[in-house]
MIMI-19741 format. One record per atom (N, C-alpha, C): residue in one letter; atom name; x, y, z. Coordinates in pm, 1 decimal, m for minus. Atoms other than C-alpha are relative to their C-alpha. Layout:
N
aa;at;xx;yy;zz
A;CA;X;Y;Z;
...
This chain:
57
aa;at;xx;yy;zz
X;N;m104.8;m14.7;m69.8;
X;CA;m4366.5;m226.0;4912.6;
X;C;73.7;m15.4;43.3;
X;N;m170.9;66.5;m44.7;
X;CA;m3992.7;m247.1;5017.0;
X;C;m32.4;m115.8;57.8;
X;N;22.5;98.9;m75.1;
X;CA;m3934.8;m529.8;5230.3;
X;C;52.7;20.6;156.3;
X;N;m122.0;m84.0;m117.1;
X;CA;m3749.0;m273.0;5507.7;
X;C;m116.4;32.6;68.0;
X;N;147.5;m79.0;m19.3;
X;CA;m4111.5;m85.6;5471.1;
X;C;m106.0;m143.0;133.6;
X;N;71.6;133.0;m84.5;
X;CA;m4280.2;m442.2;5591.0;
X;C;43.9;18.0;106.1;
X;N;m95.4;28.6;m131.0;
X;CA;m4006.5;m503.9;5872.3;
X;C;m37.4;165.7;100.8;
X;N;16.8;m63.0;m123.8;
X;CA;m4085.6;m196.6;6020.7;
X;C;m155.9;71.2;41.7;
X;N;103.7;m46.5;m31.2;
X;CA;m4460.5;m178.7;5987.8;
X;C;m16.4;m108.1;92.7;
X;N;m1.2;37.8;m90.7;
X;CA;m4432.2;m489.1;6180.9;
X;C;49.0;29.3;67.5;
X;N;m66.6;m18.5;m121.2;
X;CA;m4203.7;m383.3;6454.5;
X;C;m90.5;115.3;55.6;
X;N;90.4;m178.4;m55.7;
X;CA;m4453.1;m81.2;6484.5;
X;C;m48.6;m67.0;91.2;
X;N;125.8;105.9;m64.7;
X;CA;m4713.6;m312.9;6618.7;
X;C;60.8;m114.9;128.2;
X;N;m37.6;120.6;m70.5;
X;CA;m4480.9;m541.3;6762.4;
X;C;29.8;m116.1;m0.7;
X;N;m36.8;105.8;39.2;
X;CA;m4419.0;m813.4;6589.3;
X;C;76.8;m77.0;m84.1;
X;N;m51.7;m26.8;97.5;
X;CA;m4141.7;m950.3;6401.9;
X;C;m3.2;m153.7;m73.6;
X;N;0.4;77.0;111.5;
X;CA;m4152.7;m1182.9;6099.3;
X;C;89.3;m108.5;13.3;
X;N;m35.6;133.5;31.5;
X;CA;m4039.3;m1596.7;6098.4;
X;C;43.3;m69.6;m113.8;
X;N;41.1;81.8;100.1;
X;CA;m4114.3;m1722.1;5759.3;
X;C;m101.6;37.9;m106.4;
X;N;108.1;m31.7;99.7;
X;CA;m4287.2;m1705.6;5509.5;
X;C;m119.4;m122.4;m56.4;
X;N;96.6;155.2;60.1;
X;CA;m4626.6;m1913.7;5371.2;
X;C;61.8;m40.1;m117.8;
X;N;m14.7;27.8;95.8;
X;CA;m4618.2;m2083.2;5085.4;
X;C;m111.3;54.9;m118.4;
X;N;68.6;m44.3;40.2;
X;CA;m4779.7;m1910.1;4815.5;
X;C;m57.6;m35.6;m106.5;
X;N;53.4;87.4;64.6;
X;CA;m4999.5;m1994.2;4553.8;
X;C;86.2;35.4;m113.3;
X;N;m110.7;m9.7;110.6;
X;CA;m4850.5;m2116.5;4260.0;
X;C;m37.9;150.9;m109.0;
X;N;m17.8;m85.4;74.6;
X;CA;m4751.0;m1859.3;4027.8;
X;C;18.3;167.1;53.2;
X;N;49.7;m87.5;m69.3;
X;CA;m4760.6;m1593.3;4296.3;
X;C;126.6;44.3;59.9;
X;N;m145.5;m62.0;m115.2;
X;CA;m4462.4;m1407.3;4515.3;
X;C;m55.0;m32.2;109.7;
X;N;19.9;27.5;m103.5;
X;CA;m4450.2;m1524.5;4841.2;
X;C;m89.9;148.8;80.8;
X;N;18.3;m150.1;m1.7;
X;CA;m4610.9;m1182.5;5010.4;
X;C;m47.1;m9.8;143.8;
X;N;98.3;22.9;m204.3;
X;CA;m4791.3;m1307.8;5370.7;
X;C;133.5;m45.9;89.7;
X;N;m99.1;47.4;m123.8;
X;CA;m4516.2;m1369.7;5680.5;
X;C;m49.7;m49.6;84.1;
X;N;m33.8;40.4;m207.0;
X;CA;m4515.5;m1569.1;5985.2;
X;C;m2.6;74.4;85.3;
X;N;m65.3;m108.9;m106.1;
X;CA;m4484.8;m1331.1;6273.2;
X;C;m44.8;m30.9;118.0;
X;N;28.7;46.1;m174.1;
X;CA;m4470.1;m1363.8;6631.3;
X;C;20.2;161.5;54.0;
X;N;m33.3;m124.1;m68.3;
X;CA;m4456.6;m1145.5;6916.3;
X;C;115.2;53.3;m4.0;
X;N;m146.7;6.6;m12.1;
X;CA;m4112.7;m963.2;6940.8;
X;C;m21.0;19.2;203.7;
X;N;m66.1;14.5;m167.7;
X;CA;m3948.6;m997.9;7298.3;
X;C;m11.5;m144.3;105.9;
X;N;39.8;140.9;m84.3;
X;CA;m3997.2;m1251.0;7588.7;
X;C;m187.1;m15.0;m37.7;
X;N;100.9;48.5;52.3;
X;CA;m4335.9;m1290.8;7449.1;
X;C;7.6;m122.4;m128.2;
X;N;m75.0;68.2;112.7;
X;CA;m4216.6;m1419.4;7107.7;
X;C;29.8;m165.4;33.9;
X;N;m78.1;122.2;m6.2;
X;CA;m3963.8;m1621.7;7256.9;
X;C;m60.9;m147.7;117.6;
X;N;66.4;88.9;m31.2;
X;CA;m4198.5;m1807.0;7443.2;
X;C;m91.6;m67.5;m62.0;
X;N;87.5;57.5;100.8;
X;CA;m4449.4;m1876.9;7195.4;
X;C;67.2;m78.6;m92.1;
X;N;m85.7;86.6;98.1;
X;CA;m4158.4;m2016.7;7033.4;
X;C;104.6;m108.5;46.7;
X;N;m68.4;57.9;m80.5;
X;CA;m4039.8;m2253.4;7300.5;
X;C;142.6;33.1;78.1;
X;N;m164.2;19.6;m68.6;
X;CA;m3732.5;m2122.0;7392.0;
X;C;26.2;74.1;139.9;
X;N;27.0;m1.8;m100.3;
X;CA;m3805.9;m1939.0;7679.0;
X;C;m112.8;m47.4;125.5;
X;N;139.6;33.2;m89.8;
X;CA;m4025.5;m2106.2;7979.7;
X;C;m43.4;77.9;70.4;
X;N;115.5;m73.2;m107.1;
X;CA;m4266.5;m1934.3;8183.0;
X;C;61.1;m22.6;156.4;
X;N;m49.5;30.4;m122.6;
X;CA;m4147.9;m1929.8;8549.4;
X;C;m146.5;m57.5;53.9;
X;N;97.2;114.0;m17.5;
X;CA;m4375.9;m2182.7;8763.2;
X;C;m89.3;70.2;106.7;
X;N;73.9;m97.2;m110.7;
X;CA;m4693.4;m2015.2;8961.3;
X;C;31.9;m64.2;127.4;
X;N;m37.6;m4.3;m174.1;
X;CA;m4578.9;m1952.5;9355.1;
X;C;m127.1;m59.9;50.7;
X;N;127.2;40.3;m91.7;
X;CA;m4852.9;m2115.6;9566.7;
X;C;35.3;103.1;117.0;
X;N;64.7;m70.9;m153.7;
X;CA;m4978.4;m1862.2;9858.9;
X;C;24.0;m101.1;104.9;
X;N;m23.3;129.4;m121.5;
X;CA;m4855.0;m2011.7;10181.9;
X;C;m132.2;46.1;133.5;
């Protein structure tokens, strides 16, 4: 499968690749580390903070 095809599949399910796992000796790195697209992915990566919970008055 071409790399562009894999990126399209990840995007279809709402994920983006962020890196590759180390392959076993003699194998190509084919498994990617992924995170959710959008704000959820940025929060998981620590680049965007969740708003503080609001207390009811």
